[in-house]
N, C-alpha and C positions, 0 to 999 in steps of 0.2 A: 856256557857250560856250567852245569850244576856241580857243586862239590858234594862228594859222597863219602861215607865212612870207609876208611881203609881197614881199621881195626876197632872193635868195640870190646872193652873190658868192663864187665859188670861185677861190682862188689855189693855187699849187703847194704852199704851206706851211700854209694854213689856209682855213677857210670862215667867212664873215661872213654872218649872217642878221639881216635886219630883220623884226621881227614885227608883226602887225596891231595890237598894243596899244602900239606905239611903242618897245618894247625892242629893243636890238641886242646880239647875242652873237657872239663870235669863238671858234672852236674850232680849235686846232692840229691839223694832219694827224697828228702823232705820237699825239695823244690819241684821235682817231677810229680810227686803225689799231689801237692797243692795246686799244680798247674794242669792237672789232668784235663785233656780236651774232650772227654766224652760228654754226651748230652746231659746225663744225670748230674755230673759234677758241675757243669756250667749252669744248670738250672738251680742247683743248691747255692752256688756262688752268688747268683744274682738275687736270691731270696735272703741271703745271710745279712744280718745286721751287725755282726761282729766277727772278727777273725777267730776261727776255731783252731786251737793248737793241735797239730798232728804229731803224735809221738812215735811209738814203734810201728804204727801203721805205714810209715814211710820207708820201712825196710824193704829192699828189693829182693824178692825171692826167686824171680825168673825173668827172662827177657827173650823175646822171639822176634825174628825178622818177619816183616810183613811185606810181601812182594819185594820190589827193589826200591822202595821209597820210604819205609818207616820201621819203627820198632814198637813193640807192645810189651809193657812191663806188668808183672804181677807183683803186688805189694803185700806186706805182712797182714793187712786186713782182708786179703783175698780179692781185692779189687783188681780187675784186669781188662777193663773196657776201653781204656784210652789208647788211641793209636797216635804216636808221636812221629810226624813226618820229619825227615832228615833236616829240612830247612828250619823247622821249629826247634829241633834239638840244637842246631848250630846257633840260632839266635839266643836260646837259653844259655848256652855256654859262653856267649860273648858278653853277657850282661853282668 
């Protein structure tokens, strides 16, 4: 049985997720933005030779449910292409 979010609270600097198994995880916007799973970001990540500091671009300005399996965030830089599956968010929160 997969664990799903029971409640999602989105702030400008982080997202806090309460899971159906009782666990609660908080993930900073900076981490979400730097871990964006979209093809464009993954391509840039593999081509990068140094870490690029993400400042106010990591501000979370919106969040949307995608089907029954993921969330999509819009960040301060306008980026909204990454779809974060629940299991990915759970793993990010556990690290």
